[in-house]
C-alpha positions, -999 to +999 in steps of 0.1 A: +000+000+002+016+036-011+019+054+020-003+091+019+023+110+043-009+121+064-016+113+098-050+120+117-050+131+154-086+128+164-097+139+201-132+131+216-154+150+241-142+178+266-106+182+253-118+214+233-119+224+274-079+213+278-062+244+296-090+253+317-105+220+327-088+205+359-059+217+351-042+197+378-052+167+362-050+177+328-022+206+325-025+238+313-019+231+277-048+240+252-060+213+228-046+240+200-016+238+216-013+206+215-027+199+180+002+226+169+027+206+185+018+177+167+015+196+132+053+207+141+064+171+145+048+164+114+067+192+093+099+182+109+096+151+094+076+157+059+045+142+074+009+162+072-008+158+104-043+166+103-061+175+137-096+172+149-120+174+178-156+167+182-181+160+212-200+139+190-198+104+192-211+097+153-188+126+144-158+108+155-171+076+140-173+094+107-136+109+113-121+076+120-135+061+088-121+090+067-087+084+082-089+051+074-091+060+038-073+090+036-045+087+065-013+061+070-026+061+105-045+077+134-039+091+170-072+087+187-081+103+224-116+088+225-118+106+260-148+094+277-161+074+249-129+052+252-148+038+282-184+038+267-187+038+231-189+004+212-195+022+180-160+038+183-145+008+190-162-005+158-150+019+136-114+016+152-117-021+146-131-015+105-103+006+093-072-010+079-046+017+090-028+011+123-051+033+156-030+043+186-050+052+215-035+078+238-046+096+271-030+127+285-033+109+319-029+075+334-064+059+330-053+028+347-047+048+378-078+065+381-113+062+385-124+024+385-147+034+353-116+048+335-097+017+340-115-001+309-113+010+273-132-007+248-106+006+223-074-009+235-082-041+221-085-030+185-059-004+188-022-010+174-011+004+205-017+026+235+004+054+249-012+071+279-001+095+311+027+116+296+006+145+291+007+165+256+040+142+251+016+110+247+004+121+213+042+126+198+052+094+214+019+077+194+028+101+162+065+082+167+049+046+169+030+054+134+058+070+114 
């Protein structure tokens, strides 16, 4: 399969509030800053990084489908939907490109309802607990 030179970074619900949402837990970096960090990573490597965010489950499913067609891989922070959405899990399983699940925090060390992700079993990998660097580690894994 011919490489497209494109990676998708997809962010789920409430991540648009980063920087002001529980900064002691999620840090002070905004989603815009994280997205720019990802795009800069891509420019330095000749890879186009396309970033997306939605609070809507169906839109996230559509973005995963689109990434499966347009990208070489997907970094996906499903946020709360990681723990609740079988539809998002099925979208990840349906695409033929690798998907790396990412979380800013170590969800295994958090509330019990965050310890299970429907995405992990169908993702190519999982990076969590390194704040914004989690995204860069996931992008490295896909490059």
